[in-house]
Each structure stands twice: as structure tokens, then as C-alpha cells.
DRENDREN-391860 format. One record per residue: z, x, y of N, C-alpha, C in turn; residue number from 1; residue in three letters. Coordinates in steps of 0.001 Angstrom, whole numbers, plus 500000, padded with zeros to 6 digits. Example, Ala and Ser with C-alpha at 12.3 -4.5 7.8 and 13.67 -1.06 7.14 Angstrom:
BEGIN
PT      nup    neast   nnorth     caup   caeast   canorth      cup    ceast   cnorth     i    aa
PT   507800   513190   494310   507800   512300    495500   507800   513200   496700     1   ala
PT   507080   512850   497750   507140   513670    498940   507870   512900   500030     2   ser
***
This chain:
BEGIN
PT      nup    neast   nnorth     caup   caeast   canorth      cup    ceast   cnorth     i    aa
PT   961935   815077   392245   961820   814919    390990   960925   814506   390231     1   unk
PT   960207   816124   389753   959101   816363    389216   959059   815233   388364     2   unk
PT   957923   814426   388037   957389   813683    386509   956374   814625   385612     3   unk
PT   957039   814949   384819   956668   815636    383436   956051   814535   382134     4   unk
PT   954935   815402   381651   954847   814884    380236   954578   816069   379050     5   unk
PT   955081   815511   378340   954840   816795    377121   954664   815604   375842     6   unk
PT   953909   816433   374803   954208   816144    373388   954877   817000   372062     7   unk
PT   955874   816533   371678   956587   817313    370711   956771   816633   369389     8   unk
PT   956485   817983   368330   956943   817137    366877   957924   815917   366707     9   unk
PT   957928   815294   366206   958606   813985    366538   960079   814482   366206    10   unk
PT   960438   815558   365371   961882   815850    365138   962220   816999   366010    11   unk
PT   961606   817258   367114   962048   817702    368082   961946   817085   369233    12   unk
PT   961559   816015   369571   961171   814983    370632   962202   814762   371136    13   unk
PT   963615   813977   370825   965085   813510    371150   965576   814737   372126    14   unk
PT   965707   815727   371411   966451   816870    372010   965280   817647   373251    15   unk
PT   964362   817990   372841   963429   817656    374082   963339   817242   375431    16   unk
PT   963247   815785   375124   963605   815058    376369   964686   814978   377058    17   unk
PT   965897   815283   376203   966884   815457    377181   967305   816906   377319    18   unk
PT   967017   817989   376989   966731   819472    377474   965802   818950   379017    19   unk
PT   964518   818596   379176   963792   818374    380333   964728   817445   381402    20   unk
PT   965413   816270   381025   966253   815645    381766   967076   816149   382440    21   unk
PT   967774   817042   381919   968691   817836    382164   968444   818948   383337    22   unk
PT   967366   819276   383316   966647   819898    384671   966251   819220   385289    23   unk
PT   966265   817902   385682   966357   817270    386571   964535   816181   386601    24   unk
PT   963939   816204   385251   962651   815923    385089   962537   814442   385291    25   unk
PT   961891   813656   385525   961668   812338    384581   960538   812829   383895    26   unk
PT   960635   811991   382784   959851   812406    381788   959167   811321   380760    27   unk
PT   957900   811358   380556   957014   810737    379712   956942   811682   378633    28   unk
PT   957049   811267   377542   957043   812328    376193   956362   811370   374908    29   unk
PT   955435   811728   373526   955327   811350    372921   954975   811971   371590    30   unk
PT   955476   811855   370424   955302   812566    369350   953872   813103   369147    31   unk
PT   953862   814725   368912   952324   815448    368464   952347   815193   367257    32   unk
PT   952840   815723   366692   952923   816303    364979   953915   815740   364244    33   unk
PT   953274   815385   363017   954099   815114    362196   954332   816314   361004    34   unk
PT   955570   816758   361007   956198   818195    359903   956154   817875   358375    35   unk
PT   955308   818430   357613   955327   818263    356030   955917   819159   355323    36   unk
PT   956845   819083   354571   957187   819982    353475   956300   821242   352894    37   unk
PT   956156   821974   352808   954916   822863    352113   954962   822630   350690    38   unk
PT   953807   822904   350101   953446   822858    348741   954359   823926   348071    39   unk
PT   954684   823445   346496   955715   824700    345709   954906   825665   345459    40   unk
PT   953457   825671   345419   953008   826942    345224   952807   827678   346150    41   unk
PT   953558   827160   347220   953521   828213    348710   955190   828749   348405    42   unk
PT   955832   828574   348242   957020   828918    348127   957052   829678   346986    43   unk
PT   956656   829620   345805   956254   830721    344780   956029   831913   345084    44   unk
PT   954812   831245   345567   954308   832753    346546   954629   833782   347188    45   unk
PT   955493   832925   347998   956691   833613    349052   957613   834537   347991    46   unk
PT   958568   833882   346989   959038   834295    345776   958434   835698   345403    47   unk
PT   957410   835610   344835   956871   836272    344113   956341   837429   345241    48   unk
PT   956204   837726   346297   955815   838570    347186   956937   839105   348111    49   unk
PT   957961   838661   348047   958887   839825    348552   958943   840657   348100    50   unk
PT   959519   841892   348656   960266   842985    347674   960572   844186   349161    51   unk
PT   961625   844722   348661   962596   845672    349593   961602   846251   350512    52   unk
PT   962191   846237   351923   961128   846996    353033   960325   846120   353381    53   unk
PT   959696   845265   352943   958600   844724    352932   958674   843499   354330    54   unk
PT   957954   843698   355227   957893   842799    356483   958242   841110   356249    55   unk
PT   958875   840571   356506   958491   839097    356452   958594   838563   358051    56   unk
PT   957624   837910   358680   957547   837299    359910   957901   835809   359700    57   unk
PT   958993   835049   360795   958552   833855    360408   958417   833378   361720    58   unk
PT   957372   832754   361833   956674   832429    363607   957222   831090   363786    59   unk
PT   958624   830259   363307   958803   829446    364163   960359   828901   363417    60   unk
PT   961098   827956   364341   962146   827645    363285   962197   826671   361900    61   unk
PT   961041   826205   363106   960494   824971    361583   960376   825729   360247    62   unk
PT   959588   827097   360436   959206   827831    359163   960642   827860   358404    63   unk
PT   961530   828713   359199   962735   829300    358934   963534   827731   358170    64   unk
PT   963317   826554   358730   964345   825291    357869   963412   825148   356649    65   unk
PT   962400   825013   356594   962112   824480    355331   961515   825862   354054    66   unk
PT   962248   827025   354742   962252   827592    353529   964095   827568   353153    67   unk
PT   964912   827388   353972   965949   827283    353784   966102   825303   352957    68   unk
PT   965490   824633   353256   965352   823264    352480   964802   823404   351526    69   unk
PT   963622   824844   350925   963225   824642    349725   964656   825590   348633    70   unk
PT   964682   826908   349393   965633   827447    348550   966794   827495   348666    71   unk
PT   967875   826807   349282   968670   826258    349816   969794   827391   349404    72   unk
PT   971067   827805   349293   971728   828821    349606   970795   830322   348623    73   unk
PT   970306   829966   347936   969665   831384    347592   968936   832444   348730    74   unk
PT   968381   831315   349667   967633   831776    350980   967887   833450   351534    75   unk
PT   969512   832843   352252   969651   834567    353046   969986   835549   351538    76   unk
PT   970145   835407   350533   970052   836619    349243   968684   836875   349421    77   unk
PT   967544   836209   349350   966560   836512    348837   966239   837303   350239    78   unk
PT   966169   837475   351717   966194   837845    352319   966763   839170   352825    79   unk
PT   967529   839651   351767   968773   840923    352132   967996   842324   352028    80   unk
PT   966962   842388   351164   965895   843401    350901   964859   843747   351653    81   unk
PT   964474   842402   352663   963325   842557    353412   963632   843231   354952    82   unk
PT   962838   843086   355737   962596   844090    356868   962165   842353   357759    83   unk
PT   963213   841648   358246   963190   840205    358552   962814   840013   360237    84   unk
PT   962002   839250   360247   961030   839415    361964   961076   838412   362234    85   unk
PT   961846   837858   363736   961385   836667    364078   960929   836572   365342    86   unk
PT   959849   835598   365649   959033   835608    367209   959443   835367   368243    87   unk
PT   960756   835003   367882   961317   834378    369336   962621   834480   369428    88   unk
PT   963895   834234   370013   964620   833920    370106   965367   832698   369523    89   unk
PT   964665   831332   369608   964718   830569    369005   964708   830845   367659    90   unk
PT   964110   831068   367045   963597   831339    365284   964685   832424   364658    91   unk
PT   964534   833766   366068   965957   834427    365617   967548   833944   365452    92   unk
PT   967681   832506   365963   968778   832101    366279   969259   831108   365312    93   unk
PT   968640   830717   364842   968001   829685    363597   968327   830318   362282    94   unk
PT   967454   831899   362165   967370   832509    360926   969065   833075   360706    95   unk
PT   969924   833514   361718   971196   833732    361912   971873   832526   361480    96   unk
PT   971595   831045   361913   972256   830394    361374   972217   829714   360147    97   unk
PT   971412   830280   359281   971153   830087    358343   971521   831554   357232    98   unk
PT   971875   831819   357908   972780   832902    356956   972154   834651   356759    99   unk
PT   970479   834321   357733   969764   835599    357297   969563   836436   358392   100   unk
PT   970113   837825   358302   970123   839046    359065   968776   838965   359933   101   unk
PT   968278   839136   361133   967136   839434    361818   967323   840823   362355   102   unk
PT   965940   841617   362008   965883   843155    361863   965067   843314   363320   103   unk
PT   964022   842757   363699   963019   842565    364854   962792   841428   365343   104   unk
PT   962611   841380   366767   962000   840432    367281   961606   841468   368675   105   unk
PT   959941   840636   369064   959221   841333    370316   959645   841161   371135   106   unk
PT   959454   841959   372680   960044   841473    373927   959252   840204   374441   107   unk
PT   958065   840301   373944   957051   838847    374207   957194   838117   373066   108   unk
PT   957663   836811   373243   957720   835938    371748   956421   835267   371964   109   unk
PT   955686   835948   371451   954179   835438    371117   953695   836165   370074   110   unk
PT   952591   835320   369352   951308   836057    368738   951134   837602   369579   111   unk
PT   951382   837659   370372   950181   838850    370763   951593   840159   370848   112   unk
PT   952949   839362   371973   953880   840206    371492   954519   840942   369859   113   unk
PT   954109   839980   369246   954606   840224    367547   953563   841192   367163   114   unk
PT   952565   841054   367321   951443   842176    366956   951954   843312   367014   115   unk
PT   952184   843533   368645   952146   844921    369432   953200   845218   368757   116   unk
PT   954447   844651   368465   955714   845272    367974   955500   845874   366256   117   unk
PT   954870   844800   365679   954783   845254    364073   953936   847086   364311   118   unk
PT   952549   846818   365299   952054   847554    364890   952332   849178   365527   119   unk
PT   953781   848900   366261   954413   850153    366785   955644   850550   365677   120   unk
PT   955754   849413   365008   957022   849636    363740   956511   850176   362351   121   unk
PT   955564   849504   361755   955327   849888    360655   953687   849991   360406   122   unk
PT   954058   850976   359345   952813   851625    358778   951967   850684   357737   123   unk
PT   950516   850400   357756   949903   849293    357473   950434   849350   355783   124   unk
PT   950731   847784   355126   950831   847839    353862   951007   846104   354038   125   unk
PT   951694   845875   352963   951924   844706    352788   952873   843582   353774   126   unk
PT   952790   842753   354313   953396   841938    354927   953156   840265   354952   127   unk
PT   954602   839474   354929   954030   838566    354800   954638   837441   356081   128   unk
PT   953550   836729   356183   953735   835212    357450   954203   834371   357278   129   unk
PT   955233   833763   357490   955920   832314    357197   955622   831535   358154   130   unk
PT   954854   830797   358321   954628   829600    359508   953928   828345   358565   131   unk
PT   953248   827840   359570   952656   826241    359209   951250   826474   358620   132   unk
PT   950583   825484   358217   949086   825324    357531   948441   825876   358512   133   unk
PT   948525   825478   359568   947808   824919    361455   947973   826317   362226   134   unk
PT   948413   827238   361770   948733   828635    363098   947314   829401   363267   135   unk
PT   947312   829398   364425   946079   830240    364933   945879   831274   364218   136   unk
PT   944853   831746   364520   944509   832991    363433   945070   834464   363858   137   unk
PT   945252   834565   365363   945493   835841    366449   946295   836714   365192   138   unk
PT   947772   836746   364914   948066   837277    364469   947314   837506   362390   139   unk
PT   946908   836839   362005   946171   837662    360685   944975   838186   361463   140   unk
PT   944352   837828   362226   943099   838720    362143   943851   839736   363190   141   unk
PT   944866   840234   363747   945300   841416    364440   945804   841947   363576   142   unk
PT   946412   841947   362271   947029   842436    361376   946264   842848   359990   143   unk
PT   945308   842289   360104   943982   842577    358764   943180   843489   359126   144   unk
PT   942932   843568   360645   941933   844690    361195   942919   845797   361525   145   unk
PT   944109   845753   361618   944934   847065    361436   945272   847589   359971   146   unk
PT   944897   847208   359089   944910   847419    357710   946237   847154   357160   147   unk
PT   946834   846172   357368   948218   845697    356586   947357   844285   355722   148   unk
PT   948187   844180   354159   947495   843284    353520   948657   842134   353794   149   unk
PT   947793   841301   354063   948558   839695    354908   948430   838997   353685   150   unk
PT   949903   838345   353766   950247   837388    352629   950629   836070   353362   151   unk
PT   949773   835248   353835   950059   834107    354672   950923   832818   353819   152   unk
PT   951994   832468   354144   952734   831574    353395   952730   830318   354492   153   unk
PT   952542   828871   353986   952042   827772    354742   953943   827167   354078   154   unk
PT   954505   827415   354546   955909   826760    354702   956510   825320   354893   155   unk
PT   955125   825352   355987   955076   823340    356449   953795   823105   356862   156   unk
PT   953766   821673   356622   952039   820971    357120   952061   820133   358518   157   unk
PT   951361   820627   359157   950955   819628    360218   949767   818882   360116   158   unk
PT   950159   817598   360409   949125   816807    360880   949760   815793   361799   159   unk
PT   948306   815370   362616   948240   814984    364374   949370   813303   364096   160   unk
PT   950266   812803   364863   950922   811836    364643   950343   810699   365537   161   unk
PT   950186   809856   364657   949514   808238    365342   949833   808032   366436   162   unk
PT   949147   807521   367178   949066   807465    368754   949895   806026   368945   163   unk
PT   950816   806046   369387   951485   804880    369671   951978   804430   370789   164   unk
PT   952805   803194   370876   953210   802851    372629   953547   804157   373893   165   unk
PT   954276   805118   373163   954800   806145    373460   954055   807155   374062   166   unk
PT   952715   807671   373533   951946   808068    373778   950738   807443   374481   167   unk
PT   950611   805890   374257   949703   804998    375490   950251   805185   377040   168   unk
PT   951590   805236   376928   952878   805341    377832   952501   806571   378840   169   unk
PT   952406   807411   378017   951773   808997    378410   950859   809127   379179   170   unk
PT   949829   808610   378263   948392   808519    378382   947886   808077   380226   171   unk
PT   948457   806854   380299   948579   806056    381246   949242   806661   382635   172   unk
PT   950026   807485   382326   950937   807959    383373   949849   809342   384185   173   unk
PT   948960   809288   383543   948268   810551    383781   947077   809784   384280   174   unk
PT   946467   808455   383985   945256   807718    384624   945600   807257   385728   175   unk
PT   947137   806889   385938   947112   805951    387195   947871   806973   387913   176   unk
PT   948068   808398   387824   948369   809376    388843   949592   809727   388885   177   unk
PT   950477   808528   387943   952083   809258    388238   952421   810373   387857   178   unk
PT   951673   811025   386706   952145   812412    386484   952219   813577   387455   179   unk
PT   952779   814609   387518   952533   815270    387980   952249   816830   387160   180   unk
PT   953075   816607   386212   952480   818002    384874   952679   817588   383506   181   unk
PT   951451   818011   383338   951431   817932    381507   951876   819211   380786   182   unk
PT   952523   819664   380160   952998   820648    379095   952971   820671   377902   183   unk
PT   952474   821807   377484   951595   821634    376173   952109   822967   375586   184   unk
PT   952647   822653   373665   953548   823504    373492   952753   824657   372162   185   unk
PT   951658   823910   372301   950983   824601    370817   949375   824493   370813   186   unk
PT   948666   824864   370203   947311   824778    370218   947212   823469   369537   187   unk
PT   947668   822804   368380   946952   822162    367993   947562   820575   368448   188   unk
PT   948863   820471   369029   949183   819612    369854   948416   819346   370955   189   unk
PT   947723   820637   371554   946915   820645    372740   945231   819630   372426   190   unk
PT   945187   820211   371225   943817   819371    370456   943737   818050   370458   191   unk
PT   945182   817259   369740   945381   816284    369544   945689   815268   370836   192   unk
PT   945957   815634   371709   946247   814800    372671   944993   814603   373365   193   unk
PT   944334   815828   373278   942598   815746    374105   941788   814454   373274   194   unk
PT   942246   814903   372047   941545   813637    371111   941734   812039   371321   195   unk
PT   943363   812044   371711   944072   810654    372076   943322   810525   373171   196   unk
PT   943212   810850   374186   942958   811010    375739   940878   810409   375626   197   unk
PT   940745   811257   374667   938998   811102    374577   938534   809455   374046   198   unk
PT   939485   809502   372509   939955   807943    372297   939826   807026   373059   199   unk
PT   941134   806898   374070   941488   806067    374640   940453   806205   376074   200   unk
PT   939915   807033   376854   939259   806604    377926   937630   807283   378048   201   unk
PT   937770   807828   376965   935741   808192    376453   935326   809019   377824   202   unk
PT   934210   809134   378408   933782   809914    379147   934536   810674   380433   203   unk
PT   935759   809112   380679   936410   809747    382113   937537   810858   381408   204   unk
PT   937712   811408   380127   939224   811765    379728   938838   813228   381181   205   unk
PT   937388   814154   380763   937873   815357    381348   938644   815553   383199   206   unk
PT   938037   814323   383617   938082   813776    385403   939752   813583   385584   207   unk
PT   940078   812787   384462   941753   812317    384359   942435   813584   384188   208   unk
PT   942133   814490   383232   942723   815750    382781   943124   816460   384077   209   unk
PT   941797   816346   385082   941723   817239    386245   942867   817169   387253   210   unk
PT   943750   815312   387121   944343   814902    388172   945723   815100   388145   211   unk
PT   945953   815893   386994   947407   816652    386979   947355   817813   386388   212   unk
PT   948403   818336   386732   948607   820047    386436   948941   819964   385361   213   unk
PT   948533   821515   384774   948698   821526    383381   949412   823016   382868   214   unk
PT   950730   823060   382116   951088   824179    381541   950917   824648   380223   215   unk
PT   950983   825587   379752   950806   826126    378783   951917   826921   378411   216   unk
PT   952539   827348   376905   953945   827994    376575   953261   829187   376350   217   unk
PT   952000   830004   375961   951548   830655    375927   950021   831006   375904   218   unk
PT   949595   832293   375668   947968   832527    375438   947237   831661   374418   219   unk
PT   947916   831730   373227   947416   831138    372495   946602   829526   372839   220   unk
PT   947771   828696   373289   948050   827481    373965   946934   827322   375074   221   unk
PT   947116   828190   376347   946010   828669    376973   944977   828657   376609   222   unk
PT   944412   829602   375659   942797   829405    375204   942674   828301   374433   223   unk
PT   943470   827374   373854   942394   826475    373434   942808   825340   374544   224   unk
PT   943227   825287   375244   943000   824553    376577   942128   824333   376992   225   unk
PT   941600   825852   377417   940272   826560    378057   939065   826095   377333   226   unk
PT   939261   825970   376068   938127   825975    375048   937856   824255   375314   227   unk
PT   938849   823443   375483   938951   821973    375809   938443   821770   377026   228   unk
PT   938356   822703   378089   937718   822320    379004   938935   822040   380493   229   unk
PT   940109   822693   379920   941027   822279    380924   941932   823503   381356   230   unk
PT   941359   824327   381821   942738   825906    381493   943503   825546   382409   231   unk
PT   944935   825807   381743   946807   826068    382453   946554   826425   383514   232   unk
PT   946981   825636   384620   947817   826399    385819   948675   827190   386153   233   unk
PT   949654   826943   384634   950759   827532    384475   950820   827902   383332   234   unk
PT   951074   829792   383317   951673   830189    382163   953104   830636   382232   235   unk
PT   954142   830271   381418   955611   831279    381849   955215   832660   381045   236   unk
PT   956398   833386   381970   956252   834617    381538   956627   834890   379788   237   unk
PT   957849   833830   379566   958495   834098    378259   958012   832796   377550   238   unk
PT   957511   832794   376309   956947   831370    375483   958246   831245   374659   239   unk
PT   959188   830510   375429   960228   829553    374842   960106   828209   375401   240   unk
PT   960381   826996   374762   960290   825652    375621   960948   825534   377046   241   unk
PT   962102   826038   377122   962951   825797    378135   962347   827123   379276   242   unk
PT   961973   827897   378707   961137   828683    379868   959818   827763   380558   243   unk
PT   959023   827304   379620   958256   826746    379993   958813   825697   381127   244   unk
PT   959382   824981   380642   960462   823997    381694   960677   824356   382826   245   unk
PT   961585   825751   382424   961748   826287    384492   960821   826593   385163   246   unk
PT   959697   827213   384518   958757   827857    385296   958176   826442   385941   247   unk
PT   958046   825433   385542   957543   824065    385856   958150   823827   386729   248   unk
PT   959619   823613   386753   960579   823111    388303   960511   824265   388927   249   unk
PT   960394   825355   388941   960098   826302    389720   959033   826529   390626   250   unk
PT   957651   825834   389855   956857   825740    390782   956289   825290   391884   251   unk
PT   955744   825669   392924   955169   825084    393992   954592   824154   393702   252   unk
***
């Protein structure tokens, strides 16, 4: 049985642990980020910016959930005139469950795959990105460099969760050599975890992170890990949490 650690937003932690345990892992997990509903002004900008044929990108299931929370039964109707783009199958499934038709999903479920798909399908013009206030600049820079008029809507905000007993147990499992794999699911959660390790272990934390094998859910997270001094040992071909778990399970 492989011993796996990860951090996830508090709202996703229980389901993520259950999914990992069902695949045969022993799990150490802790909340990484607290999710806060977006400001009213962001949703008003969203409403004012949508128009027939305008592509609207949803960058996560959470982005879709917070739009539904804000607009209620009106949300699916608002999306009818738009070209709705989901970054991956999880987000597409959530939008469908909320009554929103999904028109486009990239083959590569990542910011890079999304950019490639948009460039193939659309001429430069207005495009909306619905995500958190802390997303990477990959999509923004890529679209703006191609000539798109980007409107970035923060339907939710993220802040680092406080370090509690679960986080201490997770870090301790790295320090004492119990943990075999540490999985990271976003650039921000990686940075937050390294901040916790630095606070707990000081100058020893880089050496401790080399005692555990590290997996990143996709290239943006891998890039952040590399910038933090610990490039990942594994990146799955598909950027979903389940694909990440399965890649770790099957790794030699």
C-alpha cells in the first residue's frame, strides 16, 4: 500500500480522501485553501460582458458552482447565447449538471491545451475567463498575445487555509520518512504547502522535500514546484485528480 499525501480545498478534501483510499492508498491529507464567494462587482461585470457567440471559459468546477450560487435558476439561461468552454471533463460535467450546455473542451485538460483549442477555433475578439482570483497567467498572457480582448472574472477567491493538526501530521509524515508520495493539485496550493514546511522546519525543509517523491497535476503546477526548488518526479498525461492518483498508483 503506497502512502500518499496531498492538500485540497476544504470543500473537496473528504471526497478526495475517499477517492484515494478506494484506489488503495494510505492517505495523509490536509486542507490547502479556503474558497470564498466572489465579489458582487465581478458577477455584474460577467452579466454585462456576455453576448451572443462570445466564448466563456470556465476554469474549474468551483467557478461554475459559484456562478450558479450567484445567479441561481437564471444561470443556464444566461449561458444559452454564449459559446461555453470547459477546461476539462470535471468542469464540463458540473456545468451539464447545472443545466449549462458545453460547446468545447480541449483534448489536453490544462491551460496550455485550452489555449491551443481556442486558437484553433476562434478569431481574436472578446472572450471571458471565469475562475478564481489566483489563477496562473498562462491563459491571460496567451490570449492577450494572440489579440483577444480578455475579460477575467473572479467568481471565487482563494486564501491559504490555516495550518492545523492535519497539516502538522502531513508534514510530519514527510519529515519522518513515512510518506512515499506528495501530490500537488495547483500552483497556489504548492506554494502554500512549501510556506508551511518552511515555517515548521526552517532551513531543513528543502532536504525534507527531497525525501518524498513529488507529483504535479499539470504543467503550471510543475512549473511552480520547480520555482520552489523541487521539480516533480511525475506529471500525469491527463490533468484530473483521478488521473493524478492513478499515475502515482502505477508508478514504479
